[in-house]
C-alpha positions as CSV (number, residue, x, y, z in Angstrom):
1,M,9.3,33.9,36.1
2,T,8.5,30.2,36.0
3,F,6.4,29.0,33.0
4,S,3.2,27.7,34.0
5,R,1.7,25.0,31.9
6,R,-2.1,25.7,33.5
7,R,-2.1,29.1,32.3
8,F,-5.0,30.1,29.7
9,L,-4.9,33.4,27.6
10,G,-7.7,35.5,26.9
11,T,-10.3,34.4,24.5
12,T,-9.8,31.8,21.5
13,A,-10.3,32.8,17.8
14,A,-9.6,29.5,16.6
15,A,-11.6,28.1,13.8
16,T,-12.6,24.7,12.9
17,L,-10.2,22.8,10.6
18,A,-11.8,20.4,8.8
19,G,-10.3,17.0,8.1
20,L,-7.9,16.5,10.6
21,A,-7.3,13.4,12.9
22,S,-9.3,12.9,15.7
23,A,-8.1,15.0,18.9
24,P,-6.0,12.5,21.2
25,A,-7.1,11.1,24.0
26,L,-7.2,13.6,27.2
27,A,-3.9,13.4,29.1
28,Q,-3.4,13.8,32.8
29,N,-2.5,17.6,32.1
30,R,-3.4,20.0,29.8
31,V,-0.9,22.4,28.3
32,F,-2.4,25.7,27.5
33,F,-0.7,27.3,24.3
34,G,-1.2,30.6,22.9
35,I,-1.0,32.2,19.3
36,A,-1.3,36.0,19.3
37,T,-2.0,36.9,15.4
38,G,-3.6,40.2,14.2
39,G,-6.9,42.0,13.6
40,T,-9.9,39.8,12.1
41,G,-9.3,41.6,8.3
42,G,-5.6,40.2,7.8
43,T,-4.4,36.6,7.5
44,Y,-2.7,36.6,10.7
45,Y,-6.0,35.9,12.4
46,P,-7.6,33.1,10.3
47,L,-4.4,31.5,9.6
48,G,-3.7,31.5,13.2
49,G,-7.1,29.8,14.3
50,M,-6.5,26.9,11.4
51,L,-2.9,26.7,13.1
52,A,-4.3,26.2,17.0
53,Q,-6.6,23.8,15.8
54,L,-4.1,21.7,13.7
55,I,-1.6,21.7,17.0
56,S,-4.6,20.6,18.9
57,N,-5.7,17.8,17.0
58,T,-2.3,17.0,16.2
59,A,0.4,17.7,18.3
60,E,1.6,14.9,20.6
61,M,3.7,15.2,24.4
62,P,4.4,11.9,26.2
63,D,2.1,13.0,29.3
64,S,0.1,16.1,28.1
65,R,-2.4,17.2,25.8
66,I,-1.8,20.8,24.1
67,S,-4.8,22.8,23.9
68,A,-3.8,25.8,21.8
69,T,-6.0,29.1,20.8
70,A,-5.4,31.9,18.4
71,E,-6.2,35.4,19.6
72,T,-6.5,38.3,18.2
73,G,-4.2,41.3,18.9
74,N,-2.5,44.5,17.0
75,A,-0.1,42.4,14.8
76,S,3.7,42.5,14.7
77,V,4.8,45.3,17.1
78,A,2.4,44.5,20.0
79,N,3.2,40.8,19.6
80,A,6.4,41.5,19.8
81,Q,6.0,42.9,23.1
82,L,3.9,40.6,24.6
83,L,6.5,37.7,24.2
84,G,8.7,40.3,25.5
85,R,6.9,40.4,28.7
86,S,6.2,36.6,28.3
87,E,2.7,37.2,28.4
88,I,1.7,34.4,25.5
89,E,3.2,31.4,24.4
90,S,4.0,32.3,20.9
91,A,3.0,35.2,18.2
92,F,3.1,35.8,14.6
93,I,5.7,38.9,13.6
94,A,6.8,40.2,10.6
95,A,10.7,39.7,9.8
96,D,11.8,43.0,10.3
97,I,10.3,43.5,13.2
98,L,11.1,40.7,14.9
99,D,15.0,41.8,14.1
100,A,14.2,45.4,15.1
101,A,12.6,44.1,18.5
102,Y,15.6,41.5,19.4
103,R,18.4,44.3,19.0
104,G,16.4,47.1,20.3
105,V,16.0,49.5,17.2
106,N,13.6,51.4,15.8
107,Q,10.1,51.3,17.4
108,F,12.1,49.0,20.3
109,E,14.6,51.7,21.3
110,D,13.5,51.7,24.5
111,G,14.8,48.1,25.5
112,A,16.1,45.3,23.2
113,L,13.6,42.2,23.9
114,D,16.5,40.1,23.9
115,N,14.3,36.9,25.1
116,L,12.6,36.4,21.6
117,R,13.1,33.0,20.3
118,A,12.2,32.0,16.7
119,I,10.2,29.2,16.0
120,G,10.0,29.2,11.8
121,A,9.1,31.1,8.7
122,L,5.9,31.1,7.6
123,Y,5.3,32.7,4.3
124,P,5.2,35.8,2.8
125,E,3.5,39.2,3.6
126,T,2.8,41.1,1.0
127,V,2.7,44.8,0.8
128,Q,-0.6,46.1,-0.9
129,L,-1.1,49.7,-1.1
130,V,-4.5,49.9,-1.9
131,V,-7.0,52.5,-3.2
132,R,-10.4,52.9,-5.5
133,A,-9.9,52.6,-8.9
134,D,-11.2,56.6,-9.4
135,S,-9.0,57.8,-6.6
136,G,-6.5,59.2,-9.0
137,I,-3.8,57.6,-7.3
138,E,-1.9,55.5,-10.1
139,T,2.0,55.5,-8.5
140,F,3.3,56.0,-4.8
141,E,4.0,59.9,-5.4
142,D,0.3,60.5,-6.4
143,I,-0.5,59.8,-2.2
144,K,0.8,63.2,-1.7
145,G,-1.9,65.2,0.1
146,K,-4.3,62.4,0.1
147,S,-5.3,60.6,3.0
148,V,-3.5,57.0,3.8
149,S,-3.8,54.4,6.5
150,S,-1.1,53.0,8.0
151,G,-2.6,51.1,11.1
152,S,-1.3,51.9,14.7
153,P,1.1,54.1,15.4
154,G,4.5,52.2,15.8
155,S,2.9,49.4,14.0
156,G,4.8,47.4,11.2
157,Q,2.6,49.2,8.3
158,W,3.3,52.6,10.2
159,Q,7.1,52.2,9.9
160,L,6.7,51.3,6.5
161,L,4.7,53.8,5.2
162,G,7.4,56.3,7.0
163,D,10.3,54.8,5.1
164,L,8.5,54.7,1.9
165,L,7.7,58.1,2.1
166,E,11.6,59.1,3.1
167,A,12.5,57.2,0.1
168,H,10.1,58.9,-2.4
169,G,11.7,62.3,-1.1
170,M,8.4,63.1,0.9
171,T,7.5,63.0,4.8
172,R,4.5,62.0,7.1
173,E,3.4,65.9,6.5
174,D,2.8,65.0,3.0
175,V,-0.2,62.9,4.0
176,S,-2.9,62.9,6.1
177,E,-2.4,60.0,8.0
178,D,-5.1,57.6,9.1
179,Y,-4.8,54.7,11.8
180,S,-7.5,52.6,11.5
181,S,-7.0,48.6,11.1
182,F,-7.3,47.0,7.9
183,A,-11.1,45.9,8.2
184,Q,-11.8,49.7,9.3
185,S,-9.8,51.6,6.7
186,V,-11.5,49.5,3.7
187,D,-15.0,50.2,5.2
188,K,-13.7,54.0,5.1
189,I,-12.6,53.9,1.5
190,K,-15.9,52.1,0.5
191,D,-17.6,55.4,2.2
192,G,-15.1,57.8,0.4
193,N,-13.7,58.9,3.8
194,L,-10.2,57.7,2.9
195,D,-8.4,57.5,-0.2
196,A,-5.3,54.8,0.4
197,S,-4.8,52.0,2.6
198,L,-1.4,50.4,3.2
199,I,-1.7,46.7,3.8
200,T,0.9,44.0,4.7
201,A,-0.6,40.4,4.9
202,G,-0.6,37.3,2.8
203,L,-2.6,37.1,-0.2
204,P,-5.8,37.1,-0.6
205,T,-6.3,39.4,2.3
206,S,-9.9,39.1,3.1
207,S,-10.2,43.2,3.9
208,V,-9.1,43.7,0.4
209,T,-11.2,40.9,-1.1
210,D,-14.2,42.6,0.3
211,L,-13.4,46.0,-0.9
212,A,-13.1,44.7,-4.5
213,N,-16.1,42.4,-4.2
214,G,-18.0,45.7,-4.3
215,H,-15.9,48.8,-5.5
216,D,-13.5,48.9,-8.4
217,I,-10.3,49.0,-7.0
218,R,-6.5,49.5,-8.2
219,I,-3.3,48.0,-6.2
220,V,-0.6,51.1,-6.7
221,P,2.9,49.6,-8.1
222,L,5.7,49.8,-5.8
223,A,8.9,49.3,-8.0
224,G,11.6,51.5,-9.1
225,P,14.5,53.7,-8.0
226,A,12.8,54.4,-5.2
227,I,11.9,50.9,-3.7
228,A,15.5,50.1,-4.6
229,K,16.5,52.8,-2.1
230,L,14.3,51.6,0.5
231,Q,15.5,47.9,0.0
232,E,19.4,49.0,0.4
233,A,18.3,50.1,3.9
234,Q,15.6,47.5,4.6
235,P,17.0,44.2,3.1
236,Y,14.2,42.3,4.8
237,Y,11.9,43.7,1.5
238,A,12.1,41.3,-1.2
239,N,10.7,42.3,-4.7
240,A,7.2,40.3,-5.2
241,M,4.0,40.1,-7.7
242,I,0.7,40.4,-6.9
243,P,-0.6,38.0,-9.8
244,A,-3.6,39.2,-12.1
245,G,-6.6,37.8,-10.5
246,S,-5.5,37.9,-7.1
247,Y,-8.8,40.4,-6.5
248,K,-12.0,41.2,-8.9
249,G,-10.7,43.9,-10.9
250,V,-6.9,43.4,-11.0
251,E,-6.5,42.4,-14.5
252,A,-2.7,42.5,-14.3
253,D,0.3,41.7,-12.3
254,V,1.5,44.0,-9.8
255,E,5.0,44.8,-8.9
256,T,5.7,45.1,-5.0
257,L,7.4,44.2,-1.6
258,A,7.0,41.5,0.7
259,V,8.6,40.4,3.9
260,R,8.3,37.1,5.7
261,A,6.2,36.4,8.5
262,I,7.8,34.2,11.3
263,W,6.3,32.4,14.1
264,A,7.8,33.3,17.1
265,T,8.1,32.5,21.0
266,H,9.9,33.5,24.2
267,A,12.9,32.0,26.1
268,E,11.0,30.7,28.9
269,V,8.3,28.3,27.1
270,P,9.5,24.5,27.7
271,E,11.7,23.2,25.0
272,D,9.4,19.8,24.4
273,L,6.6,22.2,24.4
274,I,8.3,24.2,21.4
275,Y,9.5,20.7,19.8
276,A,5.6,19.6,19.6
277,V,4.1,22.5,18.0
278,T,7.1,22.9,15.6
279,K,6.5,19.4,14.6
280,A,3.1,19.3,14.4
281,L,3.1,22.6,11.8
282,Y,5.9,21.4,9.5
283,E,4.3,17.9,9.4
284,N,1.2,19.0,8.6
285,T,1.5,21.7,5.9
286,E,-0.4,20.3,3.3
287,T,-3.4,20.2,5.2
288,L,-2.8,23.7,6.4
289,G,-2.8,24.7,2.9
290,Q,-5.7,23.0,1.8
291,V,-7.8,25.4,4.0
292,H,-5.9,28.5,3.9
293,P,-3.9,30.1,0.5
294,M,-1.2,31.2,2.7
295,G,-0.6,27.6,4.4
296,K,0.7,26.5,0.5
297,Q,3.7,28.9,1.2
298,I,4.8,27.1,4.2
299,S,7.8,24.8,4.2
300,L,10.0,22.7,6.3
301,D,12.9,24.1,3.6
302,K,12.0,27.6,3.9
303,A,11.4,27.1,7.7
304,Q,14.4,29.2,8.6
305,E,14.5,31.7,5.5
306,S,14.7,35.6,6.9
307,I,15.2,34.4,10.6
308,S,18.1,36.3,12.5
309,I,17.4,36.1,16.1
310,P,18.2,32.7,18.0
311,L,16.1,29.5,17.5
312,H,13.9,28.1,20.1
313,P,15.8,25.4,21.5
314,G,12.4,23.0,20.8
315,A,12.4,24.1,17.3
316,E,16.4,23.7,16.4
317,K,15.6,20.1,17.9
318,Y,13.2,19.3,15.4
319,F,15.0,21.1,12.7
320,S,18.3,19.0,13.4
321,E,16.4,15.7,13.5
322,K,15.0,16.6,9.9
323,G,18.4,17.7,8.6
324,A,16.8,20.7,7.7
325,T,19.9,23.4,8.6
326,K,20.1,27.3,7.4
């Protein structure tokens, strides 16, 4: 398959990014560059829109103007599959899912997606088990017999719920599983039609903020021997803390897990294009941080953290020029 520089992918979800430099003058060629994100209730979607606007306004190629767009999606697993089929130029994918896709394990046992390449690491995604304060759920073990949303079957959250249940001596049959999106699950919790939602996203997560602003909530801690057991099997999950005040009513720090989000692409995207977008991101992290909290977590010195698949040559060239090595 020959990569087309004039291909446009789907509808744009790019948000306005105030304060950036004026867009470069229109060049002879226009290069369309898509970023697959996630649902509107998570972090991938708003951050992807801002990154797309940043690229469109600052990325430079000698003979072309880059028009970047962010597109809603079904997050990590679906995004990896899009890249595996070369149907979009880039995507946000959790580090553990990206590794599984490249190696052909877990949700990707039907075949390794060995055309995947990494651009760079972004920010830590925090695991949040969200319930109403009056739910009676105070520990993970308390979800037994309760309804819990884990996202679509095969998603990163779906896989994580299974791993968490196993680590705590339970199975999926011990809960009533719901497959709603972040935003849908929050609406169900509001209405009393769902007990808990497992959400992995950057802090603060807009759907959780929305829930907390209208209802008393609790973030259930994920810590202790069972979590240590999970981390032995899934080393991508690091210990993390949800700081007090992250959401209305969360008045104490909450121990949990986190996994880093990775910006990925595929091998057929041209080197000069990936070089340009990599440069645009890592040389404008301060601007991105001004408009989204997770932008403050993105930095050149952590750009290769948690990456286990090959870097794209364009990204590798940029990091080499900057002396940023693993």
